[in-house]
N, C-alpha and C positions, 0 to 999 in steps of 0.2 A: 807462523807456524814454529813453534819451537825449534834448532837446528837438531837436535837429536829425531823429533820425529819426523823431519824432512828426510833425514838419512834412512830412517826405517822405513818408512815411505817408498823411498825410488830404489830402495835394495830391494822390498819386499818383491815391486811389479820388476824391475831386474833379474830377479829370480825364476820367476815365471816367464820370461819372454825371452830370456836371453838366447836360446837356441833360433828362434824366429829373427832377432836383432844381429845376428853372425849371418844367418844364410841369407838376409838381405843384402847385407854388406858385401857378401859374397857374389854376389848376382850383379853389382857395381863392379867388383873388382874382374870379374868375365868381359865387361865390355873392355875395360884397361888392358885385360892380355889377348882379347881376340882384336881387338880393332879394325872392328867393323866401321867403317868411313859414316856409311850413312844410317846408321845406329846411333853413332856419336853425334851426328848435326839434330837427329831427331830428338836427343837428348838436351842438345843445345835449344832445339826452338819449343820446347817444352817449357823449359826453364825460362825461355824468352817470353813464351805466353801465359805464362803462370804470374806474372807480375800481376798484381793489383785482382787477380779475379781468383786464383788459388790452385790446386793440382788438378779436381776433376775436369774442369773446363779446358784446361791447357792440356790434358789426358786426350779428351773427345777432339779435340781439334787437330793434334797430332794424326789421331787415330782416322779422322774425316778426310784430311791430305793424302794420306796416303803416300802412293809415288808422286803423286806432282807436287807434294813438298821438296822434290831434288831435280824439277826441271821446270815447274808451270813460273809462269810469269806475276808480277804483282796483281793485276786484274784478275788472273785467273783463280789466285788464292785467296784473293777477298770475296768472289764468288762465294766461295766453299767456305771461310771463316762468317759470311755473314748469317749463316743459319747455326753457326755453333758457338762462335766467340762474341765477347760482351763489343770488344774493340777490333775488329775486322782488318782494320788500317794497317795494324801490327804485320800485316802481312810483307809491308817495304821491308820491315825490318829483319825477315827472314829472308827476303830473296837479296838485299844489301849483303847479309851477312854470308851467305851461302856463297855470291858469286865471288867475295871476298877472300873466302876460304878457298874455294877451286882454284881461283887466278894465282894465290901466294902461297898454296899448300898444298895443291893438287888433290883436293878434298881432304887431304890426311891432317885434322887440325890434332888428331890426338898425338900423333910423331912429334909435331913442333912443340906442345907441351911437357912433354916426356926430355926436350932437349934444354927445360927452365928446371933444374934440381931446385934452386931453391922453392921453398912452398910459397912466400908471401910475392917473391915475385913473376912466379906462374898465375897466380890469382889476379896481380896487377896489370899481367899481359891479356888479360879476359876484360875486368872491370874498367882499365882505361881505354882501351882499344877502340876508339871511335868507328874504326871499321866494321866492328861485331856490334850490331846495334841492340837496344833495348837491355844492355846488361849492367849492373850495379855490381857492389860487393854483395849483396844478399845473393843474387842470382848466379855470378860468379863461383862464389861458395858452392851452392845448391849444384851447379851444373859440373864443376869439378867432382866433389863428393860421389854424383851419380853415375861418374865414368871411371871410379875407382881410386880418385886421390884421396889422400887422408889428412886430417888434422886441421879442418877450415870449420867454423864456426857460422851456422847460416841462421843468422838472426832477424827470422822473419817475426810478426805479429804473435804467434802461437809461442816460440821460445822466447822472446822477450817477456813477454807476461809470465810465463813460468820464472824467469830468471828473477823477476823483481818480487815474486810471490814468496819466493825462497832468502831473498834480503841480497843476492850475488848484484845486482845491480840497483842502484839510486831510483831511475826510473825507467818505463818502457818504452819512450820516445824512441823511433828509429832514428839511429845514427845519422846524423845529416853530413857527415866528413869521415875521412878514412881513418884518420886518429882518434875520431871515438868511437868507430865501428872498433879498429883494434882493441881500445881501452876496455869494450864490452866482450870481446874475444878474447882476452888475455883474462877478463875475470870467470866467463865460463870454463876456460881452461883448468884454473885454479881448482875451481867448482868438480871437475871431473877428477881432477887428480885426488882430491878430498874423499871423492866417493869410488877411489880405484877401480874407475871404467873408462873407456876411450872417450874423447870429444865425441867422435862420430857413433857412437853406441848412446852418446847422451841426448844426443841430437834427436835420435829416433826416439827414447825411451820418453821425453818430454813431450814429442808429439802424441806419442801412443798414451800417455796419461791425460792425454787431453780430448783426446779424439778418438781413444780407444781401435786405434789403428797404427798399423807401423807404415808411413809413409812411401813415396815414390821418390 
């Protein structure tokens, strides 16, 4: 698609849903401001569980676990996830991450993240931390966005496909290293600046264009 048509199409969609985008980003910011430890862990669990299966199954799984997510052991959570998730053994990721956060941060992961003022180091804390299971660059970015931190590209298949379509990146292969992730993220940031919208809005906008809805 020619560059002018790309810009016009995205700007047109943006003008139609700008208020919805703003509302969703405010919902994320509200979590950051309220500092509800249980809600923050539910968002982390959602991101862990969405990897490889998408948001619908992850959301259904978090809802099914309800209060058990915060207290149950691995076998108890596996029994629940058996009915709703393709990979019920990810219960071990949830429990390991939960107990690490409880032991080291009194279940207050958000306060810990707020002490890390550098945006990239904050994501590195999540993505590189082996005690927090099932989180790489994509899911770390997703989690941080969902709890009100800004400026991250969530380079899942939907976003990579759109960026390739618009000529922002040369291929839509998931980045295999942190260096490659950052390169594609920088490309997306530059694209958002040309459009004169934030990268957070652009992520939601591109998802909406593909799926006709604003993602969680």
